[in-house]
N, C-alpha and C positions, 0 to 999 in steps of 0.2 A: 412570757410569750405563749400563746396558745398553740396547740398542735391539733392536726386533724380538722382544720377549718374547712367546712364543706360549703360549696356554692350550689344553691338550688335554683333552677331556672324554669321558665314556662314549660319546657319540654322534659323536665325531670320526671321520671315515672313516679306515680303516687306511692308505690311500694318503697321508694327510696327516701321518702319524707318522714322524719320522726314524728309520729302522732303524739299529741299531748304536750308538745313543746310550748314554751312561752316566747313571746316575741317583743322586740323593741322596734317600733315602726316609725320611719321618718325618711327624709331625703338624705340626711347625714352628709351634706356637702362640707368637707373639712373635718368632720368628726370632732367638733369642738367641745368645750366643757359642758355646754347645754345638752348636746347629744350624749355626752358621756354620763350625764345624770340619768337620762332615759335608759341607756344601756345598763347602768349600774342597778337601776330598779328592776329591770328584766332579769339580770343575773341573780339578784337577791331572791326574786320570786321563783326562779328556776331551782335555786339551791333549796329553798323551803319546800318545794314540791317534789324535789328529786327528779327533775326533768331538764332536758337541754334548753338553753336560751339561744334564740336566733335573732338576727336583724332582718327586718323586712324593708326593702328599699326599692327605688324605681329608677330605671334607665331607659332612654335618656332622661335627664332632669325634666320634670314637667314644664318648667319655664321654657325650655328649648322647644317643646311640642307646641305650646300655646303661642309663643312669640318667636317663630323660627327666623325672622329677619332682624331680631334684636340681639346685639352682641351679648353673649353670656360668659362672664368671667367666672369659671368654676374654680373653686379652691382645690378640688381633687377630681381627677378623672375617675372613671369606674374602677380601674385596677388599683389605684392608690387608695381610693375609699375602702376597697375590700382589704387591702393590706393593713390599713389602720384598724378596721373592724376586727381583723384576725388577731390583733395584738391585745384586744380588750378582755379576752376570756370567753367570748361568745363561741358557741359550737359551730356556727356557720351563718350564712346569709341567704335570704330568699331575694333574688333579683327579679322583679317583675317588670316586663317590658311595658313602657308607657307609650301607648299608641292610641289611635282613634277609638278602638274598642274599649281600652282601659279608661280613656277620658269620658266615654259615654256610659260607663257602668255606674249605676246608682250606688249610693253609700250602703243601703240595705243589702243590695245584691253582693257588693264587695265583701261585706261582713259575713253573709251567710254562705256565699259560694266560695270565695277565696280563703278567708280566714278560718271559718268553721269547717266548711265542706272539704276543701283541698288540703289545707294545712292542719286542720284538726287541733287548733290551739286551745290551751287551757288557761292562758292569761296573756295580757298585752300591756305594754307600757308605751306611753306617748307623751310628747311635750304639750304644754298648755295651749299652744297655738297651731297644732298640726290639724290640717283639714284634708279630707279625701272624698272621693266619689264625685259624680257628675255635679257640676255647679258648686263644688267644695262644700256640699251639704253635710258630709260626714265630719264629726267633731268629737273632741274628748267627751263632751256632755252626752252625745248620742251613744258612745260606747258605754259610758257609765249607766245610762238608762236601760240599755239592752243587756247588760251583764247578768242580772239575776235570771232572766229568761233563758239566756244562752248557757248559763252555768260556767262563765269564765270570770277570772279576776281582772280588774282594770286598775292600773296605776297611772295617774296623771301628774307629771312633773311640772312644777312651777319654773319660771325663768330663772336662770343663773345670772346673778349680778356681780360685776366687778367695779368697785368704786361707784356704785349706784347706777351703773349702766348695764342693761341687759346684754348678755353675750348672744350674738347672732352671726350667721354667715355673712350677711350684708355689712355688719359692722366690721368684720374682719377684712372683707374686700376693700372697704373704705380705708382702713388702716394701712393695708398694703399699697393702695393707690397713693397714699401720702408718705410712704416710706417709714411708717411707724412700726418697725419690725418688732420692737419689744412689746408693744400693745397687742399686735396680732399674735405673738407667741404666747402671751398671757391668756388670751381668750381661747386659743387652740389647745392649750395645755402642753405645748411642745412646738418646735420650730415648724414654720410653713416650708414645704419643699415641693420641688418639681422633679420629674423624671424624664430623661430624654436620651437619645442616641447621639454620640459625638459625630459631627459632620465635618467635612473639609471646609476651611474658610480661606481667607486671602493670605494667611500665614504671615501677616504683618507682625504679630506678636513675637515671632522668632527673631526678627530683625531688631526688635525693641528690647530683647532680653527677657521677654515675658511670653513664652509660648502658651497659647490658650487652647482649651478644649471648648469647642463651639457647639451649642445646643440650641435648636430652634424651638421656641415655646409656642404654645397654642396662640393663634393670631388674636384671640380675645383676651389674652393675659393682661390684667390691669395693673400689674406691679409697676410702681414708680420707676422711671428710668434713672439709673444712678449706679454707684459703686457700693458693693456689699461685702461684708465678711461672711464667708460661707464654709460649711463643712460638707464634704462630698463623700458619698458612699459608692463604692464599686464592689458589688457583692458584699462580702463581710468586711472588706477593708474600709478604713476611714482616713480621709486626708483633709487638712485645713487648707484654706485658700482665700483668694479675693476674686470677685467677679464683677463684671460690668454687664448691665442689661440696658440696651438702648440702641441708638441709631448711628453711633460713631461719628459725631459731628466734625471731628478733626479730619476725617477721611472721606466718607461717602454719604453720610446721612441716609443710609439705606434702611431696609426693613429691620425691625427690632430683632436683636440676637443676644443670647446669653453667652458671654465669653468668660471662661473660668480658668484662672491660673492656680495650679496646685503648688503649694509650698513643698520644697524638699522631695519632689517627685521627678523621676526620670523614666521614660518609657513611652510607648505608643498607645494612645487612647482612642484612635479612630475606630468607629463602629461600636465602641463600648457603651453600655447603658449605665448612666450615672444618676444617682439621687443627689440633688443639690439642695441642701437645707440652708435657709437664710437666717443668719444669726445676728447680724447687725447692719445698720445703714451707715455708710461712711460719708458719702457726699453725693450731690447731684451731678448729672452728666454735664461736662464742660467741653468747649471747643478751645484748642490750644493753637497759638500762632506758630510754634516751633516744635519739632520732634523732641528737642532737648527739654523743653518745658514739660512736655507730656511725660517723658521718662522720669523727671524729677518728681512729678506728681504721683506717678505710679509707685515710685519708691516709698513715698510718704503714705500712700493708700495701703501698701502692703504692711508697713510698720503698724499702722492703726488697726488693720484687720487682725494681725497677729495678737495685738493686745486685747482686742475684743474676744477672740477665740480662746486666749489663755484664761480669760475670766469666766469662760463657759466650757470647761473641759469635757463635759459629758453631753452637751446639747446636741441631740439628734432625734428624729422622730422614732417612736416605738412602732416597728413594723412587724407584722406577722407574715406567715407563709400561707398562701392560698392553696387549698387542697384540690 
């Protein structure tokens, strides 16, 4: 895990930006294996040059700016993206605000003003399909053609394939929407996770013998409704558990909610912030005719979740500390 991970924003003084750094540039939603190849190239370039390596990323995600009325299932919010980036060995991240002005900046102006002028980069790594600048005119080939004149090194990473399928954020979203947790985990290079504060619920779980920590996920979360084996982080502590994500058809068919039951845990979790990593899919969400049938199924779900987690004793995202 890296230390001293620095976040540079639009209002960071120029004097606080390390000049001559190399950067890995991308949206990095999920920080998956394809992204990690780009980051690895930047780290190698930085080591060879003896300079820091930084990520350059954009918030909000450009898709949200261009299509504000289209639901956007993000794999990682800004904070969790930075936590994942902080664990890669990068020295920091440059978070550029993606707004009307940024969207209207030409690719050439972005290169000369932002990358060369403000950041003073000496090298850059990008993925084969990354585009930037007004009209998405900026491309890896443009960077390569400009490199000699600018005096920077450019590394373009090809797509990363798993079983002849390119790894991408959209492919991971699709896997999560289908409950294909193992597939998503493979493409991410670690378990997909969410972070949220424990809220008060209906407290039905207590009566059923399964008191749950309830977390409201982003309304656009596209995870398949169902029952999951999960590993939960509370600070540096780790707990195994079983979780339900869905509308609770046996009771109220309400708004989607993540309900997490921690094995072998006693205590109060209200208002605690939890990282919930999804390790395996157990079954789809079902409606039960009786409470007794539901409890029998929950007992079975818990046994299956314990078996899944026992087979993955170290599965948890590698997270760094944001400076």
